[in-house]
C-alpha positions in Angstrom: 0.0 0.0 0.0 1.3 3.4 -1.0 1.9 6.3 1.5 0.2 9.6 0.8 3.6 11.1 -0.3 4.2 8.2 -2.7 0.6 8.5 -4.1 1.0 12.2 -4.8 4.3 11.5 -6.6 2.5 9.1 -8.9 -0.1 11.8 -9.6 2.6 14.3 -10.5 4.2 11.8 -12.8 0.8 11.0 -14.4 0.0 14.6 -15.6 -2.1 15.1 -18.7 -2.1 18.0 -21.1 -4.7 20.8 -20.7 -4.9 23.3 -23.6 -5.2 27.1 -23.6 -7.8 29.5 -24.8 -8.4 33.3 -25.1 -11.2 34.8 -23.1 -12.4 38.3 -22.3 -10.6 39.7 -19.2 -14.1 40.6 -17.8 -14.8 36.9 -17.5 -11.6 35.5 -16.1 -12.6 35.1 -12.4 -11.1 31.9 -11.1 -9.4 31.1 -14.3 -5.6 30.4 -14.5 -3.3 32.5 -16.6 -1.4 30.2 -19.0 1.3 32.9 -19.9 2.8 35.9 -18.2 0.7 39.0 -18.8 2.5 42.3 -19.3 1.2 45.9 -19.0 0.2 47.2 -22.4 0.8 50.8 -21.5 2.3 53.2 -18.9 0.1 53.8 -15.9 -0.6 56.5 -15.2 -0.5 57.4 -18.9 0.7 60.9 -18.1 1.7 63.1 -15.2 -1.5 64.1 -13.3 -2.6 65.6 -10.0 -3.1 63.6 -6.9 -5.3 66.3 -5.3 -7.9 68.9 -6.1 -6.0 72.1 -5.9 -3.9 74.6 -7.9 -0.9 73.8 -10.2 2.0 76.2 -10.1 5.6 76.3 -11.2 7.7 75.6 -8.1 10.5 78.0 -9.2 8.0 80.9 -8.8 8.1 80.3 -5.0 11.9 80.2 -4.5 12.2 83.7 -3.0 8.9 83.5 -1.0 9.2 83.8 2.7 6.5 85.5 4.8 5.5 88.0 2.2 2.3 87.0 0.4 2.6 86.6 -3.4 -0.5 86.6 -5.6 -0.8 83.9 -8.3 -3.4 84.7 -11.0 -6.0 82.0 -11.7 -6.0 81.6 -15.5 -8.0 78.4 -16.0 -9.5 75.2 -14.7 -8.6 71.6 -15.7 -10.9 68.7 -14.8 -10.1 65.0 -15.0 -10.9 63.9 -18.5 -10.0 67.3 -20.1 -7.6 67.4 -23.0 -4.1 68.8 -22.1 -4.1 72.6 -21.6 -2.3 74.3 -24.4 -2.4 77.8 -22.9 1.0 79.3 -22.1 1.3 79.8 -18.3 3.3 82.9 -17.3 5.2 83.6 -14.1 3.0 83.9 -11.0 0.0 82.3 -12.8 -1.8 79.2 -11.7 -4.4 76.8 -12.9 -7.2 75.2 -10.9 -6.8 71.4 -11.2 -8.9 68.4 -10.2 -7.6 65.0 -9.0 -6.5 62.9 -12.0 -6.3 65.9 -14.4 -3.3 66.2 -16.6 -0.7 68.7 -15.4 0.4 71.4 -18.0 4.0 70.9 -19.0 5.1 74.2 -17.8 3.8 73.5 -14.2 5.3 71.0 -11.8 3.6 71.2 -8.4 0.2 71.0 -6.9 -1.0 73.0 -3.9 -4.0 71.1 -2.3 -7.2 73.1 -2.1 -7.2 72.8 1.7 -4.0 74.9 1.9 -5.2 77.7 -0.4 -6.1 81.3 0.6 -7.9 83.3 -2.1 -7.9 86.9 -3.1 -10.0 89.0 -2.9 -12.1 86.2 -1.4 -13.2 82.6 -2.0 -16.5 83.5 -3.7 -14.8 85.9 -6.1 -11.4 84.2 -6.4 -9.1 85.8 -8.9 -5.8 84.9 -7.2 -4.4 82.4 -4.8 -2.0 83.7 -2.1 1.3 81.9 -1.3 4.0 82.9 1.2 6.4 80.0 1.3 8.6 78.0 -0.9 7.2 74.8 -2.4 9.0 71.6 -3.4 9.1 70.6 -7.1 6.7 67.7 -7.9 4.7 67.9 -4.7 1.4 65.9 -5.2 2.3 64.8 -8.7 1.5 61.3 -10.0 4.2 60.5 -12.5 3.6 58.8 -15.9 4.4 55.1 -15.5 5.0 55.3 -11.7 2.6 52.4 -11.1 3.2 50.3 -14.2 5.5 50.8 -17.1 4.6 49.5 -20.5 6.0 45.9 -20.8 6.2 45.4 -17.0 5.1 42.0 -15.7 1.5 42.4 -14.5 0.4 38.8 -13.7 2.6 35.7 -13.6 1.8 32.5 -15.4 -0.1 30.1 -13.3 -2.0 32.7 -11.3 -5.6 32.0 -10.2 -7.2 35.2 -11.4 -9.3 37.2 -8.9 -11.4 40.4 -8.9 -8.3 42.5 -8.2 -6.6 41.1 -11.3 -9.7 42.0 -13.3 -9.6 45.6 -12.0 -5.9 45.9 -13.1 -6.5 44.3 -16.5 -9.4 46.6 -17.3 -7.6 49.7 -16.0 -4.8 48.9 -18.4 -7.1 48.2 -21.3 -6.2 44.5 -21.6 -9.3 43.0 -23.3 -8.3 39.4 -24.1 -6.0 37.1 -22.1 -4.8 33.6 -22.5 -5.9 31.1 -19.8 -5.8 27.4 -19.2 -8.9 25.6 -20.3 -10.9 24.1 -17.4 -10.4 20.3 -17.1 -13.6 18.4 -17.9 -14.7 15.9 -15.3 -17.3 13.2 -15.9 -18.6 11.9 -12.6 -20.4 8.6 -11.8 -21.9 7.5 -8.6 -22.1 3.7 -8.1 -24.2 1.2 -6.3 -27.7 -0.2 -6.2 -28.3 1.7 -3.0 -27.7 5.2 -4.6 -30.9 7.1 -5.6 -32.0 10.5 -6.8 -35.4 10.1 -5.1 -36.4 12.5 -2.3 -38.4 10.0 -0.3 -36.2 6.9 0.2 -36.4 3.5 1.8 -34.1 2.4 4.7 -31.8 0.5 2.3 -31.4 3.5 -0.1 -28.8 6.3 0.0 -29.3 9.8 -1.5 -26.8 10.7 -4.1 -25.0 13.5 -2.1 -21.4 13.0 -3.3 -22.4 14.0 -6.8 -24.0 17.3 -5.6 -21.1 18.0 -3.3 -18.4 17.6 -5.9 -20.4 19.5 -8.5 -20.7 22.4 -6.0 -16.9 22.7 -5.9 -16.4 23.3 -9.6 -16.1 27.1 -9.5 -13.7 27.2 -6.6 -11.7 24.2 -7.7 -11.4 25.1 -11.4 -13.1 22.4 -13.4 -16.2 21.7 -15.6 -18.5 19.1 -14.2 -20.7 16.6 -16.0 -23.0 14.2 -14.2 -22.8 10.8 -15.8 -25.5 9.3 -13.6 -25.5 6.2 -11.4 -23.9 2.9 -12.3 -25.5 -0.1 -10.7 -23.7 -3.1 -9.3 -24.3 -5.1 -12.5 -23.3 -2.3 -14.9 -19.5 -2.8 -15.0 -19.5 -3.2 -18.7 -21.4 0.0 -19.1 -18.6 1.7 -17.1 -16.1 0.1 -19.5 -18.0 1.5 -22.4 -18.0 5.0 -20.9 -14.2 4.8 -20.6 -13.8 3.9 -24.2 -16.0 6.8 -25.2 -13.9 9.1 -23.0 -10.8 8.2 -25.0 -12.2 10.0 -28.0 -14.1 12.8 -26.2 -13.3 16.2 -24.6 -13.5 14.5 -21.1 -10.2 14.8 -19.3 -11.0 12.9 -16.1 -13.5 10.3 -15.0 -14.2 10.4 -11.3 -16.3 7.7 -9.6 -17.7 7.5 -6.2 -18.0 4.0 -4.6 -17.3 0.5 -6.0 -13.6 0.9 -5.4 -12.8 -1.3 -2.4 -12.5 -5.1 -2.3 -16.1 -6.2 -2.1 -18.0 -8.5 -4.5 -19.6 -5.5 -6.4 -16.6 -3.2 -6.3 -16.0 -3.3 -10.1 -14.1 -0.1 -10.8 -10.5 -1.4 -10.2 -11.3 -4.6 -12.2 -12.6 -2.7 -15.2 -9.7 -0.2 -15.1 -7.1 -3.0 -15.3 -8.5 -4.0 -18.7 -6.9 -0.9 -20.1 -3.2 -0.3 -20.6 -2.1 2.0 -17.8 1.1 4.1 -17.4 0.5 5.3 -13.9 -1.6 3.6 -11.2 -2.2 3.2 -7.5 -4.9 1.5 -5.5 -5.3 2.0 -1.8 -3.2 4.5 0.2 -2.3 4.7 3.8 -4.8 7.5 4.6 -8.0 7.9 6.6 -10.6 8.6 5.6 -10.5 7.2 2.1 -8.0 4.3 2.1 -9.4 2.5 -1.0 -8.8 5.5 -3.4 -7.6 4.6 -6.9 -5.9 6.5 -9.6 -5.1 5.4 -13.2 -3.7 7.1 -16.3 -4.5 5.5 -19.6 -1.2 4.8 -21.4 -0.7 6.9 -24.5 -3.8 9.0 -23.8 -4.3 12.3 -22.0 -7.0 10.8 -19.9 -7.1 9.7 -16.2 -9.6 8.1 -13.8 -10.0 8.6 -10.1 -12.0 6.1 -8.0 -13.1 7.7 -4.8 -14.6 5.8 -1.9 -18.4 5.9 -1.5 -18.7 7.2 2.1 -19.5 10.9 1.9 -16.6 12.1 4.0 -14.1 9.7 2.4 -15.2 11.0 -1.0 -14.9 14.6 0.1 -11.5 14.1 1.6 -10.1 12.2 -1.3 -11.3 14.8 -3.8 -9.7 17.6 -1.7 -6.4 15.9 -1.2 -5.9 13.9 -4.4 -8.1 15.2 -7.2 -7.7 18.9 -6.4 -3.8 18.8 -6.1 -3.9 16.9 -9.5 -6.0 19.7 -11.1 -3.6 22.3 -9.8 -0.7 20.6 -11.4 -2.5 20.3 -14.7 -3.2 24.0 -14.7 0.3 25.0 -13.8 -0.5 26.4 -10.4 2.1 26.4 -7.7 1.8 23.6 -5.1 -0.7 24.5 -2.5 0.7 25.6 0.9 -1.0 24.8 4.2 -1.4 27.4 6.9 -0.6 26.7 10.5 -2.7 26.7 13.6 -2.2 25.7 17.2 -3.9 22.4 18.2 -6.4 22.9 21.1 -6.8 19.2 21.9 -4.9 15.9 21.8 -5.4 13.5 18.9 -4.0 10.0 18.4 -3.8 8.1 15.1 -2.0 5.1 13.6 1.6 6.0 13.0 2.0 5.0 9.4 -1.3 6.7 8.2 -1.9 10.2 7.0 -5.1 11.5 8.6 -7.4 14.2 7.2 -9.5 15.3 10.2 -12.6 17.4 10.4 -11.8 20.4 12.6 -12.9 23.8 13.7 -10.7 26.8 13.2 -10.9 29.9 15.4 -8.9 32.9 16.5 -7.8 34.0 20.0 -8.2 37.5 21.4 -4.5 38.0 20.4 -5.2 37.0 16.8 -3.6 33.6 16.9 -5.1 30.7 14.9 -6.3 27.7 16.9 -7.9 24.5 15.7 -10.0 22.0 17.5 -10.3 18.4 16.2 -13.9 17.4 16.4 -15.5 14.3 17.7 -17.0 11.9 15.1 -14.2 11.4 12.6 -15.8 8.3 11.0 -16.3 8.6 7.3 -20.1 8.2 7.4 -20.6 11.1 9.9 -21.7 14.3 8.3 -22.6 16.1 11.6 -18.9 16.8 12.3 -18.4 17.9 8.7 -21.1 20.5 9.0 -19.6 21.7 12.3 -16.1 21.9 10.8 -14.6 24.7 8.7 -11.2 23.3 8.1 -9.3 20.1 7.3 -6.3 19.3 9.5 -3.7 17.1 7.8 -1.8 15.0 10.2 1.2 13.4 8.5 2.5 9.8 8.8 5.4 8.9 11.0 3.8 10.1 14.2 1.0 8.8 16.3 0.3 11.3 19.1 -0.4 15.0 18.5 -0.4 17.1 21.7 -2.4 20.2 22.6 -0.3 23.2 21.7 1.4 21.7 18.7 1.3 23.4 15.3 -0.6 21.5 12.6 -1.3 22.0 8.9 -4.7 23.3 7.8 -6.6 23.4 4.5 -9.9 25.0 3.6 -12.5 22.3 2.7 -14.4 24.0 -0.1 -11.8 26.3 -1.7 -8.1 26.4 -2.0 -5.5 28.1 0.3 -4.7 30.4 -2.6 -5.4 33.5 -0.6 -2.7 32.6 1.9 -0.1 30.9 -0.4 
């Protein structure tokens, strides 16, 4: 049986190719940049004012001390106005608004809050200054934020709303992103049903809905293939053959992956030539998990256990890391929290445990491992807001230790 680390290495070695596409930058939320994106222009595009105020030439104030000097107001420039072509003479000034372009002969902005007017504010014909000003005060320089050709977004970035703001500010309409991997999902078992009212021997098809709900946060397209019954192993084989000539990248199954009489998924998979494969990993929950890459094809199959929490954990810690690697995203980084209670596990197993993350009054992250870690229990999953990963090689985790944490329903991208 493979360790978790060994299984992840097999996943990395079994990568498939995912293509690229161009999309409108307005629609790139949660997509992954497939190339470096560079600024298409200088930003700001020209020198402009960072305040509402009055633009002057700083050299006109060199000899000013306590004596007041009048500067004649000869115009107004608003943001969005074309550059002022009027020649500005000595001891003249132009009223200017935030973001407005600064006339070439002027180099300093006096904020409106610092201005005294003559003869008065209502009938302002001059501003009054009595001290030297520094050159370029309150000026935003051309290209001071981004210069044309400067790296804006690195390849492999999961694009967020702040990226969209920057792309649109800089006039970048189309960008190249990775296509979303296409997942075809099958639930398995005679007990699985879509009915609302069920008998005692039936189980609602929750795994399908849970994994479907992750597709926006975890960057994939989801297609529900339906339910495969215990006697439909050949139908499953037919679906795999169809996948080989389709746009489906991954088949993901839930159930029928262990060692029981009706667990047909591994048996069918072994009918195909495989280049990368593992079955069963030293983890809990989810030990029976299976992965297979079809030899010579850019297609893979994940067999997840049927119990809801096992299925959720295996998707989070096997399928999602695999999707990240396909999309060229950097390896996900855990964040650390202080353990609030003791937990004991089998030494050679990696455990994914349902836990509750909180903060102390001092802002420290603490995590409480919840009761009810069995893979059929959903109560503790509802109460949890974090997965804690406890690595192999150690049995006892004491209160006060630092442990690795992962969000259950979205990635740690914000913190990585």
